[in-house]
C-alpha positions as CSV (number, residue, x, y, z in Angstrom):
1,X,53.7,-33.3,-15.7
2,X,55.5,-33.4,-19.1
3,X,58.9,-31.9,-20.0
4,X,61.5,-29.8,-18.3
5,X,63.0,-32.7,-16.2
6,X,66.3,-34.4,-16.9
7,X,65.4,-38.1,-17.0
8,X,68.0,-40.1,-15.1
9,X,65.9,-43.1,-14.1
10,X,62.9,-44.7,-15.6
11,X,60.2,-46.7,-13.7
12,X,57.6,-49.1,-15.2
13,X,54.2,-49.3,-13.4
14,X,51.6,-51.7,-14.5
15,X,47.9,-51.4,-13.7
16,X,45.9,-54.6,-13.2
17,X,42.2,-55.1,-12.6
18,X,39.1,-56.1,-14.4
19,X,37.3,-53.6,-16.7
20,X,35.6,-50.7,-15.2
21,X,37.6,-50.3,-12.0
22,X,39.2,-47.0,-13.1
23,X,42.7,-48.0,-14.3
24,X,42.6,-45.8,-17.4
25,X,40.9,-43.0,-15.5
26,X,43.7,-43.0,-12.9
27,X,46.3,-42.8,-15.6
28,X,44.5,-40.1,-17.5
29,X,44.0,-38.0,-14.4
30,X,47.7,-38.5,-13.5
31,X,48.8,-37.3,-16.9
32,X,46.3,-34.4,-17.1
33,X,44.3,-35.9,-20.0
34,X,40.9,-34.4,-19.8
35,X,39.0,-36.5,-22.3
36,X,36.8,-39.4,-21.1
37,X,38.7,-42.7,-21.3
38,X,37.4,-45.3,-23.8
39,X,37.4,-49.0,-23.3
40,X,41.0,-50.3,-23.3
41,X,41.2,-53.0,-26.0
42,X,45.0,-53.8,-25.9
43,X,47.8,-53.0,-23.6
44,X,48.8,-49.4,-23.8
45,X,51.8,-47.6,-22.4
46,X,51.8,-43.9,-21.4
47,X,54.8,-42.0,-20.2
48,X,55.6,-38.8,-18.3
49,X,58.7,-37.2,-17.1
50,X,58.7,-36.3,-13.4
51,X,61.2,-35.2,-10.8
52,X,61.7,-38.9,-9.9
53,X,62.4,-39.8,-13.5
54,X,60.4,-41.1,-16.4
55,X,57.3,-43.1,-15.5
56,X,56.0,-45.7,-18.0
57,X,52.4,-46.5,-17.1
58,X,51.1,-49.7,-18.6
59,X,47.3,-50.1,-18.8
60,X,46.3,-53.7,-19.2
61,X,42.9,-54.4,-20.8
62,X,40.2,-57.0,-20.1
63,X,36.7,-57.3,-18.8
64,X,37.2,-60.6,-17.0
65,X,40.1,-61.7,-14.8
66,X,41.4,-64.3,-17.3
67,X,41.5,-61.8,-20.1
68,X,43.5,-59.3,-17.9
69,X,45.9,-62.0,-16.7
70,X,46.6,-63.3,-20.2
71,X,47.0,-59.8,-21.6
72,X,49.4,-58.8,-18.9
73,X,51.5,-62.0,-19.3
74,X,51.6,-61.6,-23.1
75,X,52.5,-57.8,-22.8
76,X,55.3,-58.5,-20.4
77,X,56.6,-61.4,-22.4
78,X,56.4,-59.5,-25.7
79,X,57.8,-56.2,-24.6
80,X,60.3,-57.6,-22.0
81,X,59.0,-55.3,-19.4
82,X,61.0,-54.7,-16.3
83,X,58.4,-53.9,-13.8
84,X,59.0,-51.7,-10.7
85,X,55.4,-51.6,-9.4
86,X,52.2,-53.5,-10.0
87,X,49.0,-51.6,-9.0
88,X,46.2,-54.1,-8.4
89,X,43.0,-52.0,-8.7
90,X,39.4,-52.8,-7.8
91,X,36.2,-50.8,-7.2
92,X,35.3,-50.4,-3.5
93,X,31.6,-50.7,-4.4
94,X,31.9,-53.9,-6.4
95,X,33.2,-56.9,-4.3
96,X,33.6,-59.1,-7.4
97,X,36.3,-56.8,-8.7
98,X,38.4,-57.4,-5.6
99,X,37.7,-61.2,-5.9
100,X,38.9,-61.1,-9.5
101,X,42.3,-60.0,-8.4
102,X,43.0,-63.4,-7.0
103,X,42.7,-64.9,-10.4
104,X,44.7,-62.1,-12.0
105,X,47.4,-62.6,-9.3
106,X,47.9,-66.3,-10.3
107,X,49.2,-65.0,-13.6
108,X,50.8,-61.8,-12.4
109,X,53.2,-63.6,-10.0
110,X,54.8,-65.2,-13.0
111,X,56.3,-61.9,-14.0
112,X,58.9,-60.5,-11.5
113,X,58.0,-57.1,-10.1
114,X,59.7,-55.1,-7.4
115,X,56.6,-54.3,-5.4
116,X,52.8,-54.7,-5.5
117,X,50.2,-52.4,-4.1
118,X,46.4,-52.5,-3.9
119,X,44.2,-49.5,-4.8
120,X,40.6,-49.5,-3.9
121,X,39.1,-46.9,-6.3
122,X,35.7,-45.1,-6.5
123,X,35.6,-43.9,-2.9
124,X,33.5,-41.0,-4.1
125,X,30.8,-43.4,-5.2
126,X,31.2,-45.5,-2.0
127,X,30.5,-42.3,0.1
128,X,27.3,-41.7,-1.9
129,X,26.1,-45.3,-1.5
130,X,27.3,-45.7,2.0
131,X,29.1,-49.0,1.1
132,X,32.8,-49.7,0.9
133,X,34.6,-53.0,0.3
134,X,37.9,-52.8,2.2
135,X,40.9,-54.6,0.8
136,X,43.3,-55.1,3.7
137,X,42.5,-58.8,4.2
138,X,42.9,-59.5,0.4
139,X,46.2,-57.5,0.4
140,X,47.6,-59.7,3.1
141,X,46.5,-62.9,1.3
142,X,48.0,-61.7,-1.9
143,X,51.3,-60.6,-0.3
144,X,50.7,-57.0,-1.3
145,X,52.6,-54.4,0.7
146,X,50.2,-51.4,0.9
147,X,46.5,-50.5,0.4
148,X,45.3,-47.1,-0.8
149,X,41.8,-45.8,-1.4
150,X,41.2,-43.3,-4.2
151,X,38.8,-41.5,-6.4
152,X,40.5,-41.4,-9.8
153,X,37.8,-39.0,-10.9
154,X,38.1,-36.5,-8.0
155,X,41.5,-36.9,-6.4
156,X,44.2,-34.4,-7.3
157,X,46.8,-35.7,-9.8
158,X,49.5,-35.0,-7.2
159,X,47.9,-37.4,-4.7
160,X,47.7,-40.2,-7.4
161,X,51.3,-39.6,-8.3
162,X,52.4,-39.6,-4.6
163,X,50.9,-43.1,-4.2
164,X,53.2,-44.3,-7.0
165,X,56.2,-42.4,-5.8
166,X,55.9,-43.7,-2.3
167,X,56.1,-47.2,-3.7
168,X,58.9,-46.6,-6.2
169,X,61.5,-45.2,-3.8
C-alpha cells in the first residue's frame, strides 16, 4: 500500500471493540504487516498512502468495554482527532463482544464522527464452529449504517480496504 501516491486528502479511521476481536489483526493485514500482533496497550496510529488519500488507522486498546471507551475518548481529546469513520468490531463467535459495543458506544457518541460501521470478524472461525452472531439488530439499535463480516486473518487486504473506502466516499 505504501508510497507512490500523491496525498491530496487524509482520512481518520478508528477501530473500536474489546480486546481479542481482531482490530490490530485487521490493521496489520491491511498494511501488509506479517508479524503477529501483540496486545495493544495504548492507542496507536498507523498510516498508509492509497489512491483515495492517506489513511490514518487508529487502534484503540482495552480488554473491557469501559477501558476501550475511556481510551478512545482520551485519545480523541488529546490528539484532537477529526474522525471520518468509526469501525465497531466484534467477534462473530463471542456474543459478549457484540454486547460490549453498547457500552463503548455510550462514550463513542461523544466524539463527532462522519460515519459508523459494524464489522463482525472471525467468520473463518464461525464456519469451523458452525455458529455465527449476526449484528444487524445491534447495528440498527446503535444507529450504524452498514454491517460487514470478515476474517482479518484470511481475507485479502484489498477486501478489507474496500470496506473502509466504501464508507469514506
